[in-house]
N, CA and C atoms of all chains as a GROMACS GRO file, in nm:
protein
  651
    1GLY      N    1  14.129  16.579   4.806
    1GLY     CA    2  14.044  16.546   4.693
    1GLY      C    3  13.912  16.620   4.699
    2ILE      N    4  13.835  16.604   4.594
    2ILE     CA    5  13.707  16.674   4.585
    2ILE      C    6  13.610  16.624   4.691
    3GLN      N    7  13.535  16.717   4.748
    3GLN     CA    8  13.431  16.683   4.846
    3GLN      C    9  13.295  16.698   4.780
    4VAL      N   10  13.207  16.604   4.809
    4VAL     CA   11  13.074  16.604   4.750
    4VAL      C   12  12.971  16.598   4.862
    5GLU      N   13  12.880  16.694   4.861
    5GLU     CA   14  12.774  16.697   4.962
    5GLU      C   15  12.638  16.692   4.892
    6GLN      N   16  12.552  16.604   4.942
    6GLN     CA   17  12.419  16.593   4.887
    6GLN      C   18  12.316  16.628   4.993
    7SER      N   19  12.210  16.693   4.948
    7SER     CA   20  12.101  16.727   5.040
    7SER      C   21  11.967  16.716   4.969
    8PRO      N   22  11.859  16.684   5.044
    8PRO     CA   23  11.864  16.639   5.183
    8PRO      C   24  11.913  16.495   5.192
    9PRO      N   25  11.954  16.448   5.308
    9PRO     CA   26  11.995  16.308   5.320
    9PRO      C   27  11.878  16.212   5.308
   10ASP      N   28  11.762  16.253   5.352
   10ASP     CA   29  11.643  16.169   5.344
   10ASP      C   30  11.525  16.253   5.298
   11LEU      N   31  11.437  16.191   5.222
   11LEU     CA   32  11.321  16.261   5.167
   11LEU      C   33  11.206  16.163   5.159
   12ILE      N   34  11.093  16.203   5.215
   12ILE     CA   35  10.973  16.120   5.211
   12ILE      C   36  10.866  16.198   5.137
   13LEU      N   37  10.809  16.137   5.035
   13LEU     CA   38  10.710  16.203   4.952
   13LEU      C   39  10.586  16.117   4.935
   14GLN      N   40  10.477  16.184   4.910
   14GLN     CA   41  10.358  16.111   4.866
   14GLN      C   42  10.360  16.107   4.713
   15GLU      N   43  10.309  16.000   4.659
   15GLU     CA   44  10.304  15.984   4.515
   15GLU      C   45  10.242  16.108   4.450
   16GLY      N   46  10.305  16.155   4.342
   16GLY     CA   47  10.255  16.272   4.272
   16GLY      C   48  10.326  16.400   4.306
   17ALA      N   49  10.401  16.400   4.417
   17ALA     CA   50  10.471  16.521   4.458
   17ALA      C   51  10.598  16.541   4.374
   18ASN      N   52  10.646  16.665   4.375
   18ASN     CA   53  10.771  16.701   4.307
   18ASN      C   54  10.882  16.719   4.409
   19SER      N   55  11.007  16.703   4.366
   19SER     CA   56  11.118  16.722   4.459
   19SER      C   57  11.242  16.770   4.385
   20THR      N   58  11.331  16.831   4.462
   20THR     CA   59  11.460  16.875   4.409
   20THR      C   60  11.570  16.825   4.501
   21LEU      N   61  11.666  16.756   4.442
   21LEU     CA   62  11.782  16.704   4.514
   21LEU      C   63  11.903  16.788   4.473
   22ARG      N   64  11.986  16.818   4.570
   22ARG     CA   65  12.099  16.906   4.543
   22ARG      C   66  12.231  16.836   4.567
   23CYS      N   67  12.331  16.874   4.486
   23CYS     CA   68  12.467  16.821   4.499
   23CYS      C   69  12.563  16.938   4.490
   24ASN      N   70  12.642  16.958   4.593
   24ASN     CA   71  12.748  17.059   4.593
   24ASN      C   72  12.883  16.989   4.587
   25PHE      N   73  12.974  17.043   4.511
   25PHE     CA   74  13.107  16.985   4.504
   25PHE      C   75  13.212  17.095   4.518
   26SER      N   76  13.328  17.056   4.568
   26SER     CA   77  13.424  17.154   4.618
   26SER      C   78  13.524  17.204   4.516
   27ASP      N   79  13.528  17.140   4.396
   27ASP     CA   80  13.631  17.178   4.299
   27ASP      C   81  13.573  17.167   4.159
   28SER      N   82  13.644  17.220   4.063
   28SER     CA   83  13.596  17.211   3.924
   28SER      C   84  13.603  17.065   3.878
   29VAL      N   85  13.507  17.028   3.793
   29VAL     CA   86  13.498  16.889   3.748
   29VAL      C   87  13.482  16.886   3.597
   30ASN      N   88  13.518  16.772   3.537
   30ASN     CA   89  13.500  16.759   3.392
   30ASN      C   90  13.386  16.665   3.357
   31ASN      N   91  13.323  16.610   3.458
   31ASN     CA   92  13.211  16.520   3.435
   31ASN      C   93  13.127  16.517   3.561
   32LEU      N   94  13.000  16.490   3.548
   32LEU     CA   95  12.914  16.468   3.663
   32LEU      C   96  12.801  16.378   3.619
   33GLN      N   97  12.772  16.276   3.700
   33GLN     CA   98  12.663  16.186   3.670
   33GLN      C   99  12.572  16.173   3.791
   34TRP      N  100  12.444  16.151   3.763
   34TRP     CA  101  12.346  16.118   3.866
   34TRP      C  102  12.306  15.972   3.847
   35PHE      N  103  12.298  15.902   3.960
   35PHE     CA  104  12.260  15.762   3.959
   35PHE      C  105  12.143  15.739   4.054
   36HIS      N  106  12.061  15.640   4.019
   36HIS     CA  107  11.958  15.591   4.109
   36HIS      C  108  11.997  15.450   4.149
   37GLN      N  109  12.009  15.427   4.280
   37GLN     CA  110  12.034  15.291   4.327
   37GLN      C  111  11.901  15.231   4.370
   38ASN      N  112  11.860  15.128   4.298
   38ASN     CA  113  11.729  15.070   4.327
   38ASN      C  114  11.736  14.975   4.446
   39PRO      N  115  11.624  14.925   4.492
   39PRO     CA  116  11.624  14.839   4.612
   39PRO      C  117  11.708  14.713   4.595
   40TRP      N  118  11.741  14.672   4.474
   40TRP     CA  119  11.824  14.554   4.451
   40TRP      C  120  11.972  14.591   4.448
   41GLY      N  121  12.003  14.717   4.466
   41GLY     CA  122  12.142  14.760   4.474
   41GLY      C  123  12.204  14.803   4.342
   42GLN      N  124  12.129  14.794   4.235
   42GLN     CA  125  12.184  14.831   4.105
   42GLN      C  126  12.198  14.983   4.092
   43LEU      N  127  12.307  15.027   4.030
   43LEU     CA  128  12.328  15.169   4.003
   43LEU      C  129  12.281  15.198   3.861
   44ILE      N  130  12.174  15.274   3.852
   44ILE     CA  131  12.116  15.308   3.723
   44ILE      C  132  12.158  15.449   3.687
   45ASN      N  133  12.226  15.463   3.573
   45ASN     CA  134  12.269  15.596   3.530
   45ASN      C  135  12.148  15.678   3.486
   46LEU      N  136  12.132  15.795   3.544
   46LEU     CA  137  12.022  15.882   3.507
   46LEU      C  138  12.066  15.990   3.408
   47PHE      N  139  12.174  16.058   3.443
   47PHE     CA  140  12.222  16.168   3.359
   47PHE      C  141  12.373  16.173   3.362
   48TYR      N  142  12.428  16.202   3.244
   48TYR     CA  143  12.567  16.243   3.229
   48TYR      C  144  12.560  16.391   3.199
   49ILE      N  145  12.597  16.476   3.297
   49ILE     CA  146  12.566  16.618   3.284
   49ILE      C  147  12.676  16.704   3.344
   50PRO      N  148  12.788  16.720   3.272
   50PRO     CA  149  12.896  16.806   3.324
   50PRO      C  150  12.856  16.953   3.329
   51SER      N  151  12.758  16.993   3.248
   51SER     CA  152  12.708  17.130   3.252
   51SER      C  153  12.574  17.135   3.180
   52GLY      N  154  12.498  17.243   3.206
   52GLY     CA  155  12.373  17.262   3.135
   52GLY      C  156  12.258  17.186   3.197
   53THR      N  157  12.153  17.170   3.118
   53THR     CA  158  12.029  17.107   3.162
   53THR      C  159  11.990  16.996   3.067
   54LYS      N  160  11.943  16.885   3.123
   54LYS     CA  161  11.892  16.774   3.044
   54LYS      C  162  11.762  16.726   3.104
   55GLN      N  163  11.678  16.670   3.020
   55GLN     CA  164  11.551  16.616   3.067
   55GLN      C  165  11.531  16.477   3.010
   56ASN      N  166  11.473  16.390   3.093
   56ASN     CA  167  11.439  16.256   3.050
   56ASN      C  168  11.308  16.218   3.120
   57GLY      N  169  11.198  16.238   3.049
   57GLY     CA  170  11.068  16.206   3.108
   57GLY      C  171  11.038  16.297   3.226
   58ARG      N  172  11.010  16.233   3.341
   58ARG     CA  173  10.975  16.310   3.462
   58ARG      C  174  11.099  16.362   3.535
   59LEU      N  175  11.215  16.324   3.490
   59LEU     CA  176  11.339  16.366   3.555
   59LEU      C  177  11.410  16.470   3.470
   60SER      N  178  11.471  16.565   3.539
   60SER     CA  179  11.561  16.658   3.471
   60SER      C  180  11.674  16.693   3.565
   61ALA      N  181  11.783  16.740   3.508
   61ALA     CA  182  11.900  16.774   3.588
   61ALA      C  183  11.964  16.899   3.531
   62THR      N  184  12.021  16.977   3.622
   62THR     CA  185  12.093  17.098   3.584
   62THR      C  186  12.224  17.100   3.659
   63THR      N  187  12.333  17.127   3.587
   63THR     CA  188  12.463  17.146   3.651
   63THR      C  189  12.514  17.285   3.618
   64VAL      N  190  12.549  17.361   3.722
   64VAL     CA  191  12.612  17.491   3.705
   64VAL      C  192  12.757  17.474   3.752
   65ALA      N  193  12.842  17.441   3.657
   65ALA     CA  194  12.979  17.403   3.691
   65ALA      C  195  13.056  17.519   3.755
   66THR      N  196  13.029  17.640   3.709
   66THR     CA  197  13.102  17.756   3.762
   66THR      C  198  13.068  17.782   3.908
   67GLU      N  199  12.948  17.739   3.951
   67GLU     CA  200  12.909  17.757   4.091
   67GLU      C  201  12.915  17.625   4.169
   68ARG      N  202  12.959  17.521   4.103
   68ARG     CA  203  12.989  17.393   4.168
   68ARG      C  204  12.867  17.329   4.236
   69TYR      N  205  12.760  17.321   4.161
   69TYR     CA  206  12.645  17.248   4.211
   69TYR      C  207  12.567  17.187   4.096
   70SER      N  208  12.489  17.085   4.132
   70SER     CA  209  12.399  17.022   4.037
   70SER      C  210  12.269  16.992   4.108
   71LEU      N  211  12.161  16.996   4.033
   71LEU     CA  212  12.028  16.970   4.087
   71LEU      C  213  11.959  16.861   4.006
   72LEU      N  214  11.889  16.775   4.075
   72LEU     CA  215  11.807  16.672   4.010
   72LEU      C  216  11.662  16.697   4.049
   73TYR      N  217  11.578  16.712   3.948
   73TYR     CA  218  11.436  16.736   3.970
   73TYR      C  219  11.358  16.609   3.938
   74ILE      N  220  11.270  16.574   4.029
   74ILE     CA  221  11.180  16.462   4.005
   74ILE      C  222  11.037  16.518   4.012
   75SER      N  223  10.965  16.504   3.904
   75SER     CA  224  10.827  16.553   3.903
   75SER      C  225  10.731  16.435   3.906
   76SER      N  226  10.613  16.461   3.963
   76SER     CA  227  10.507  16.359   3.970
   76SER      C  228  10.563  16.225   4.016
   77SER      N  229  10.624  16.224   4.133
   77SER     CA  230  10.696  16.107   4.181
   77SER      C  231  10.606  15.983   4.188
   78GLN      N  232  10.669  15.867   4.166
   78GLN     CA  233  10.601  15.738   4.170
   78GLN      C  234  10.673  15.648   4.271
   79THR      N  235  10.604  15.547   4.316
   79THR     CA  236  10.665  15.458   4.417
   79THR      C  237  10.792  15.394   4.363
   80THR      N  238  10.798  15.373   4.232
   80THR     CA  239  10.918  15.314   4.172
   80THR      C  240  11.037  15.408   4.172
   81ASP      N  241  11.016  15.535   4.206
   81ASP     CA  242  11.128  15.628   4.220
   81ASP      C  243  11.202  15.609   4.352
   82SER      N  244  11.149  15.530   4.442
   82SER     CA  245  11.214  15.508   4.572
   82SER      C  246  11.352  15.448   4.553
   83GLY      N  247  11.441  15.484   4.646
   83GLY     CA  248  11.578  15.434   4.640
   83GLY      C  249  11.672  15.545   4.682
   84VAL      N  250  11.798  15.526   4.651
   84VAL     CA  251  11.899  15.625   4.687
   84VAL      C  252  11.951  15.690   4.559
   85TYR      N  253  11.959  15.822   4.561
   85TYR     CA  254  12.009  15.898   4.447
   85TYR      C  255  12.149  15.950   4.479
   86PHE      N  256  12.243  15.915   4.394
   86PHE     CA  257  12.382  15.957   4.412
   86PHE      C  258  12.423  16.054   4.303
   87CYS      N  259  12.492  16.156   4.346
   87CYS     CA  260  12.562  16.248   4.257
   87CYS      C  261  12.708  16.206   4.256
   88ALA      N  262  12.772  16.209   4.138
   88ALA     CA  263  12.911  16.166   4.130
   88ALA      C  264  12.986  16.250   4.029
   89PRO      N  265  13.053  16.355   4.075
   89PRO     CA  266  13.142  16.428   3.985
   89PRO      C  267  13.273  16.352   3.967
   90SER      N  268  13.341  16.381   3.859
   90SER     CA  269  13.470  16.313   3.838
   90SER      C  270  13.584  16.408   3.866
   91SER      N  271  13.689  16.354   3.926
   91SER     CA  272  13.804  16.433   3.967
   91SER      C  273  13.930  16.348   3.971
   92PRO      N  274  14.026  16.363   3.875
   92PRO     CA  275  13.990  16.405   3.740
   92PRO      C  276  13.947  16.287   3.654
   93ASP      N  277  13.990  16.165   3.692
   93ASP     CA  278  13.961  16.050   3.609
   93ASP      C  279  13.895  15.938   3.688
   94LYS      N  280  13.819  15.973   3.787
   94LYS     CA  281  13.740  15.876   3.858
   94LYS      C  282  13.620  15.949   3.916
   95LEU      N  283  13.508  15.878   3.930
   95LEU     CA  284  13.390  15.937   3.991
   95LEU      C  285  13.404  15.934   4.143
   96ILE      N  286  13.368  16.044   4.206
   96ILE     CA  287  13.363  16.053   4.351
   96ILE      C  288  13.216  16.064   4.390
   97PHE      N  289  13.168  15.966   4.464
   97PHE     CA  290  13.026  15.962   4.498
   97PHE      C  291  12.998  16.042   4.624
   98GLY      N  292  12.882  16.110   4.622
   98GLY     CA  293  12.832  16.170   4.744
   98GLY      C  294  12.770  16.063   4.833
   99THR      N  295  12.720  16.106   4.948
   99THR     CA  296  12.660  16.013   5.044
   99THR      C  297  12.516  15.979   5.008
  100GLY      N  298  12.460  16.047   4.910
  100GLY     CA  299  12.329  16.009   4.858
  100GLY      C  300  12.212  16.075   4.928
  101THR      N  301  12.099  16.075   4.858
  101THR     CA  302  11.969  16.115   4.914
  101THR      C  303  11.879  15.992   4.907
  102ARG      N  304  11.830  15.950   5.024
  102ARG     CA  305  11.740  15.834   5.027
  102ARG      C  306  11.598  15.884   5.012
  103LEU      N  307  11.533  15.844   4.904
  103LEU     CA  308  11.397  15.887   4.873
  103LEU      C  309  11.300  15.772   4.895
  104GLN      N  310  11.194  15.802   4.967
  104GLN     CA  311  11.084  15.706   4.983
  104GLN      C  312  10.957  15.772   4.934
  105VAL      N  313  10.891  15.706   4.840
  105VAL     CA  314  10.766  15.757   4.785
  105VAL      C  315  10.654  15.662   4.826
  106PHE      N  316  10.554  15.716   4.895
  106PHE     CA  317  10.442  15.637   4.943
  106PHE      C  318  10.318  15.662   4.859
  107PRO      N  319  10.238  15.556   4.839
  107PRO     CA  320  10.116  15.574   4.758
  107PRO      C  321  10.012  15.658   4.832
  108GLU      N  322  12.095  14.868   2.450
  108GLU     CA  323  12.203  14.952   2.503
  108GLU      C  324  12.314  14.862   2.559
  109PRO      N  325  12.440  14.894   2.528
  109PRO     CA  326  12.551  14.810   2.578
  109PRO      C  327  12.553  14.807   2.730
  110GLU      N  328  12.595  14.692   2.785
  110GLU     CA  329  12.596  14.674   2.929
  110GLU      C  330  12.733  14.628   2.976
  111VAL      N  331  12.761  14.657   3.103
  111VAL     CA  332  12.874  14.599   3.173
  111VAL      C  333  12.818  14.478   3.250
  112THR      N  334  12.879  14.363   3.230
  112THR     CA  335  12.829  14.239   3.289
  112THR      C  336  12.921  14.193   3.401
  113GLN      N  337  12.863  14.163   3.517
  113GLN     CA  338  12.942  14.114   3.630
  113GLN      C  339  12.893  13.977   3.675
  114THR      N  340  12.990  13.892   3.708
  114THR     CA  341  12.958  13.760   3.762
  114THR      C  342  13.054  13.725   3.875
  115PRO      N  343  13.010  13.652   3.978
  115PRO     CA  344  12.870  13.616   4.002
  115PRO      C  345  12.793  13.734   4.059
  116SER      N  346  12.662  13.722   4.072
  116SER     CA  347  12.585  13.829   4.134
  116SER      C  348  12.598  13.824   4.286
  117HIS      N  349  12.613  13.704   4.340
  117HIS     CA  350  12.634  13.687   4.484
  117HIS      C  351  12.746  13.586   4.505
  118GLN      N  352  12.827  13.610   4.606
  118GLN     CA  353  12.929  13.512   4.644
  118GLN      C  354  12.947  13.514   4.794
  119VAL      N  355  12.947  13.396   4.850
  119VAL     CA  356  12.974  13.379   4.993
  119VAL      C  357  13.106  13.303   5.004
  120THR      N  358  13.196  13.353   5.086
  120THR     CA  359  13.326  13.289   5.099
  120THR      C  360  13.369  13.290   5.245
  121GLN      N  361  13.455  13.197   5.278
  121GLN     CA  362  13.506  13.192   5.415
  121GLN      C  363  13.625  13.286   5.428
  122MET      N  364  13.637  13.344   5.544
  122MET     CA  365  13.750  13.432   5.575
  122MET      C  366  13.881  13.362   5.543
  123GLY      N  367  13.970  13.435   5.476
  123GLY     CA  368  14.099  13.379   5.440
  123GLY      C  369  14.104  13.318   5.301
  124GLN      N  370  13.990  13.297   5.240
  124GLN     CA  371  13.986  13.241   5.105
  124GLN      C  372  14.009  13.350   5.001
  125GLU      N  373  14.052  13.305   4.884
  125GLU     CA  374  14.069  13.396   4.770
  125GLU      C  375  13.940  13.400   4.689
  126VAL      N  376  13.907  13.518   4.640
  126VAL     CA  377  13.791  13.530   4.551
  126VAL      C  378  13.832  13.609   4.427
  127ILE      N  379  13.770  13.576   4.318
  127ILE     CA  380  13.788  13.650   4.194
  127ILE      C  381  13.651  13.696   4.146
  128LEU      N  382  13.639  13.826   4.130
  128LEU     CA  383  13.516  13.885   4.077
  128LEU      C  384  13.540  13.921   3.931
  129ARG      N  385  13.443  13.888   3.849
  129ARG     CA  386  13.462  13.901   3.705
  129ARG      C  387  13.371  14.006   3.643
  130CYS      N  388  13.422  14.070   3.541
  130CYS     CA  389  13.351  14.179   3.474
  130CYS      C  390  13.381  14.170   3.324
  131VAL      N  391  13.278  14.196   3.245
  131VAL     CA  392  13.299  14.213   3.101
  131VAL      C  393  13.256  14.357   3.070
  132PRO      N  394  13.355  14.446   3.048
  132PRO     CA  395  13.321  14.586   3.017
  132PRO      C  396  13.259  14.599   2.878
  133ILE      N  397  13.212  14.717   2.847
  133ILE     CA  398  13.160  14.745   2.714
  133ILE      C  399  13.277  14.741   2.615
  134SER      N  400  13.254  14.680   2.501
  134SER     CA  401  13.364  14.637   2.415
  134SER      C  402  13.452  14.750   2.363
  135ASN      N  403  13.399  14.868   2.336
  135ASN     CA  404  13.483  14.974   2.281
  135ASN      C  405  13.530  15.073   2.387
  136HIS      N  406  13.508  15.041   2.514
  136HIS     CA  407  13.557  15.125   2.622
  136HIS      C  408  13.703  15.092   2.652
  137LEU      N  409  13.777  15.193   2.696
  137LEU     CA  410  13.919  15.174   2.722
  137LEU      C  411  13.957  15.190   2.869
  138TYR      N  412  13.867  15.249   2.947
  138TYR     CA  413  13.896  15.277   3.088
  138TYR      C  414  13.806  15.188   3.173
  139PHE      N  415  13.866  15.123   3.273
  139PHE     CA  416  13.792  15.029   3.355
  139PHE      C  417  13.816  15.062   3.502
  140TYR      N  418  13.714  15.030   3.584
  140TYR     CA  419  13.717  15.069   3.725
  140TYR      C  420  13.654  14.961   3.811
  141TRP      N  421  13.699  14.955   3.935
  141TRP     CA  422  13.630  14.882   4.040
  141TRP      C  423  13.597  14.979   4.153
  142TYR      N  424  13.473  14.966   4.202
  142TYR     CA  425  13.425  15.041   4.317
  142TYR      C  426  13.366  14.941   4.416
  143ARG      N  427  13.354  14.983   4.541
  143ARG     CA  428  13.284  14.897   4.635
  143ARG      C  429  13.190  14.982   4.721
  144GLN      N  430  13.089  14.915   4.773
  144GLN     CA  431  12.992  14.982   4.860
  144GLN      C  432  12.961  14.891   4.977
  145ILE      N  433  13.011  14.928   5.094
  145ILE     CA  434  12.974  14.858   5.215
  145ILE      C  435  12.828  14.891   5.245
  146LEU      N  436  12.755  14.794   5.298
  146LEU     CA  437  12.611  14.809   5.319
  146LEU      C  438  12.577  14.937   5.392
  147GLY      N  439  12.491  15.018   5.330
  147GLY     CA  440  12.443  15.141   5.391
  147GLY      C  441  12.535  15.260   5.377
  148GLN      N  442  12.648  15.240   5.308
  148GLN     CA  443  12.744  15.349   5.294
  148GLN      C  444  12.754  15.394   5.148
  149LYS      N  445  12.839  15.491   5.124
  149LYS     CA  446  12.850  15.542   4.988
  149LYS      C  447  12.940  15.453   4.903
  150VAL      N  448  12.937  15.476   4.774
  150VAL     CA  449  13.018  15.400   4.680
  150VAL      C  450  13.160  15.458   4.680
  151GLU      N  451  13.259  15.368   4.699
  151GLU     CA  452  13.398  15.412   4.711
  151GLU      C  453  13.482  15.362   4.594
  152PHE      N  454  13.569  15.447   4.545
  152PHE     CA  455  13.661  15.412   4.438
  152PHE      C  456  13.769  15.317   4.490
  153LEU      N  457  13.798  15.212   4.413
  153LEU     CA  458  13.908  15.122   4.446
  153LEU      C  459  14.026  15.143   4.352
  154VAL      N  460  14.000  15.128   4.220
  154VAL     CA  461  14.111  15.126   4.126
  154VAL      C  462  14.062  15.161   3.986
  155SER      N  463  14.151  15.224   3.909
  155SER     CA  464  14.123  15.247   3.768
  155SER      C  465  14.232  15.181   3.685
  156PHE      N  466  14.196  15.143   3.564
  156PHE     CA  467  14.284  15.060   3.480
  156PHE      C  468  14.274  15.108   3.337
  157TYR      N  469  14.389  15.132   3.276
  157TYR     CA  470  14.391  15.181   3.138
  157TYR      C  471  14.518  15.129   3.071
  158ASN      N  472  14.505  15.087   2.948
  158ASN     CA  473  14.620  15.043   2.870
  158ASN      C  474  14.697  14.932   2.943
  159ASN      N  475  14.621  14.841   2.998
  159ASN     CA  476  14.675  14.721   3.064
  159ASN      C  477  14.757  14.749   3.189
  160GLU      N  478  14.731  14.863   3.252
  160GLU     CA  479  14.797  14.885   3.379
  160GLU      C  480  14.710  14.972   3.470
  161ILE      N  481  14.738  14.965   3.600
  161ILE     CA  482  14.666  15.046   3.696
  161ILE      C  483  14.706  15.192   3.676
  162SER      N  484  14.607  15.278   3.661
  162SER     CA  485  14.636  15.420   3.647
  162SER      C  486  14.621  15.494   3.780
  163GLU      N  487  14.534  15.446   3.867
  163GLU     CA  488  14.520  15.506   3.999
  163GLU      C  489  14.457  15.403   4.093
  164LYS      N  490  14.494  15.407   4.220
  164LYS     CA  491  14.431  15.321   4.320
  164LYS      C  492  14.412  15.399   4.448
  165SER      N  493  14.312  15.359   4.525
  165SER     CA  494  14.284  15.425   4.650
  165SER      C  495  14.361  15.356   4.763
  166GLU      N  496  14.352  15.416   4.882
  166GLU     CA  497  14.421  15.357   4.997
  166GLU      C  498  14.356  15.225   5.039
  167ILE      N  499  14.232  15.203   4.995
  167ILE     CA  500  14.165  15.077   5.025
  167ILE      C  501  14.231  14.963   4.948
  168PHE      N  502  14.279  14.992   4.831
  168PHE     CA  503  14.333  14.892   4.738
  168PHE      C  504  14.475  14.856   4.783
  169ASP      N  505  14.482  14.770   4.887
  169ASP     CA  506  14.614  14.733   4.940
  169ASP      C  507  14.664  14.606   4.871
  170ASP      N  508  14.766  14.546   4.928
  170ASP     CA  509  14.831  14.432   4.864
  170ASP      C  510  14.742  14.308   4.854
  171GLN      N  511  14.630  14.308   4.924
  171GLN     CA  512  14.539  14.194   4.914
  171GLN      C  513  14.460  14.196   4.784
  172PHE      N  514  14.457  14.312   4.718
  172PHE     CA  515  14.379  14.329   4.597
  172PHE      C  516  14.469  14.329   4.474
  173SER      N  517  14.416  14.277   4.365
  173SER     CA  518  14.484  14.290   4.236
  173SER      C  519  14.380  14.289   4.126
  174VAL      N  520  14.416  14.349   4.014
  174VAL     CA  521  14.327  14.350   3.899
  174VAL      C  522  14.404  14.298   3.778
  175GLU      N  523  14.325  14.245   3.685
  175GLU     CA  524  14.387  14.186   3.567
  175GLU      C  525  14.289  14.193   3.450
  176ARG      N  526  14.345  14.209   3.331
  176ARG     CA  527  14.265  14.195   3.210
  176ARG      C  528  14.326  14.078   3.134
  177PRO      N  529  14.283  13.957   3.166
  177PRO     CA  530  14.351  13.838   3.115
  177PRO      C  531  14.334  13.815   2.966
  178ASP      N  532  14.231  13.872   2.906
  178ASP     CA  533  14.209  13.859   2.762
  178ASP      C  534  14.148  13.988   2.714
  179GLY      N  535  14.095  13.987   2.591
  179GLY     CA  536  14.043  14.112   2.536
  179GLY      C  537  13.909  14.156   2.588
  180SER      N  538  13.845  14.072   2.673
  180SER     CA  539  13.710  14.107   2.714
  180SER      C  540  13.691  14.112   2.865
  181ASN      N  541  13.760  14.028   2.941
  181ASN     CA  542  13.735  14.022   3.086
  181ASN      C  543  13.824  14.116   3.164
  182PHE      N  544  13.771  14.158   3.278
  182PHE     CA  545  13.844  14.244   3.372
  182PHE      C  546  13.812  14.190   3.511
  183THR      N  547  13.915  14.148   3.585
  183THR     CA  548  13.890  14.079   3.711
  183THR      C  549  13.948  14.154   3.830
  184LEU      N  550  13.884  14.134   3.944
  184LEU     CA  551  13.933  14.183   4.072
  184LEU      C  552  13.955  14.061   4.161
  185LYS      N  553  14.077  14.046   4.210
  185LYS     CA  554  14.109  13.935   4.298
  185LYS      C  555  14.135  13.987   4.438
  186ILE      N  556  14.077  13.921   4.536
  186ILE     CA  557  14.108  13.948   4.676
  186ILE      C  558  14.173  13.822   4.729
  187ARG      N  559  14.300  13.833   4.771
  187ARG     CA  560  14.380  13.713   4.799
  187ARG      C  561  14.337  13.641   4.925
  188SER      N  562  14.318  13.711   5.031
  188SER     CA  563  14.284  13.650   5.160
  188SER      C  564  14.175  13.735   5.223
  189THR      N  565  14.051  13.695   5.200
  189THR     CA  566  13.939  13.780   5.237
  189THR      C  567  13.927  13.797   5.389
  190LYS      N  568  13.881  13.917   5.426
  190LYS     CA  569  13.854  13.950   5.565
  190LYS      C  570  13.706  13.982   5.580
  191LEU      N  571  13.658  13.978   5.703
  191LEU     CA  572  13.516  14.006   5.726
  191LEU      C  573  13.478  14.144   5.670
  192GLU      N  574  13.570  14.240   5.684
  192GLU     CA  575  13.540  14.376   5.640
  192GLU      C  576  13.544  14.394   5.489
  193ASP      N  577  13.577  14.289   5.416
  193ASP     CA  578  13.568  14.294   5.269
  193ASP      C  579  13.426  14.269   5.221
  194SER      N  580  13.336  14.232   5.310
  194SER     CA  581  13.197  14.211   5.272
  194SER      C  582  13.139  14.343   5.221
  195ALA      N  583  13.090  14.341   5.099
  195ALA     CA  584  13.042  14.463   5.033
  195ALA      C  585  12.986  14.426   4.898
  196MET      N  586  12.926  14.527   4.834
  196MET     CA  587  12.889  14.515   4.693
  196MET      C  588  13.005  14.571   4.613
  197TYR      N  589  13.051  14.496   4.515
  197TYR     CA  590  13.161  14.540   4.430
  197TYR      C  591  13.106  14.569   4.290
  198PHE      N  592  13.133  14.691   4.244
  198PHE     CA  593  13.086  14.733   4.113
  198PHE      C  594  13.204  14.749   4.017
  199CYS      N  595  13.185  14.699   3.897
  199CYS     CA  596  13.277  14.725   3.787
  199CYS      C  597  13.216  14.834   3.700
  200ALA      N  598  13.300  14.919   3.642
  200ALA     CA  599  13.252  15.022   3.552
  200ALA      C  600  13.350  15.036   3.436
  201SER      N  601  13.298  15.081   3.323
  201SER     CA  602  13.386  15.116   3.212
  201SER      C  603  13.335  15.248   3.154
  202ARG      N  604  13.422  15.315   3.082
  202ARG     CA  605  13.377  15.443   3.027
  202ARG      C  606  13.441  15.471   2.893
  203ALA      N  607  13.362  15.545   2.813
  203ALA     CA  608  13.414  15.611   2.695
  203ALA      C  609  13.403  15.761   2.727
  204GLY      N  610  13.282  15.814   2.731
  204GLY     CA  611  13.256  15.947   2.785
  204GLY      C  612  13.207  15.932   2.927
  205GLY      N  613  13.076  15.901   2.938
  205GLY     CA  614  13.018  15.872   3.070
  205GLY      C  615  13.054  15.732   3.118
  206TYR      N  616  13.035  15.711   3.247
  206TYR     CA  617  13.065  15.582   3.309
  206TYR      C  618  12.940  15.494   3.306
  207THR      N  619  12.962  15.366   3.277
  207THR     CA  620  12.855  15.267   3.284
  207THR      C  621  12.894  15.162   3.387
  208PHE      N  622  12.802  15.138   3.482
  208PHE     CA  623  12.828  15.045   3.591
  208PHE      C  624  12.758  14.912   3.565
  209GLY      N  625  12.823  14.805   3.610
  209GLY     CA  626  12.759  14.674   3.612
  209GLY      C  627  12.662  14.665   3.729
  210SER      N  628  12.593  14.551   3.737
  210SER     CA  629  12.492  14.530   3.840
  210SER      C  630  12.550  14.493   3.975
  211GLY      N  631  12.679  14.468   3.979
  211GLY     CA  632  12.744  14.443   4.106
  211GLY      C  633  12.754  14.297   4.144
  212THR      N  634  12.853  14.267   4.228
  212THR     CA  635  12.866  14.136   4.293
  212THR      C  636  12.859  14.160   4.443
  213ARG      N  637  12.762  14.095   4.506
  213ARG     CA  638  12.751  14.108   4.652
  213ARG      C  639  12.838  14.001   4.715
  214LEU      N  640  12.946  14.043   4.781
  214LEU     CA  641  13.040  13.951   4.844
  214LEU      C  642  13.013  13.947   4.994
  215THR      N  643  12.994  13.828   5.045
  215THR     CA  644  12.976  13.809   5.189
  215THR      C  645  13.088  13.720   5.240
  216VAL      N  646  13.164  13.770   5.334
  216VAL     CA  647  13.273  13.692   5.394
  216VAL      C  648  13.227  13.647   5.533
  217VAL      N  649  13.233  13.515   5.555
  217VAL     CA  650  13.184  13.460   5.683
  217VAL      C  651  13.297  13.394   5.760
   0.00000   0.00000   0.00000
């Protein structure tokens, strides 16, 4: 099955800093989503992005399907951005989650 | 925005007991899923369901597990005889294009 690798595994930032999270996947996909898991365990959908670039406020994401990677950009980070970020491409009819990037933002 | 609703949010059960986790998917979605996440680990696929039958299941989804859509709105996951290692967060999801996840049920087996 498809393999999903996320980097870095852990990230510590001071409030206001920018960051880039990366997701590599081993096979072609027809869907890819980014999720934020908050401290209460909820999975919050950030982007549905099988290809191209999308932006939502301080967050944006880019997927280059032909090169099998996706990037999540967080600008001007806030303490509420803390949590785990998961990339999940679909193969073919189920999402396969990566191991996540744990982000901690300090004031 | 439409939501996937899961109940209960927390459940504690004794080893060997049966539990039923309940989900109400988004009403016009046709594909339904259960995932689980053991504490500190990644989210794992359990089963997918379409047209009133299982379309795919993982190796985790053994004979202790079953799913059902008993009416037009609910989607349930049953664990027949719980084990300590079944303790996890269980997520229900439904999809039309993108997937929408519920808030999860935290199951603790003691």
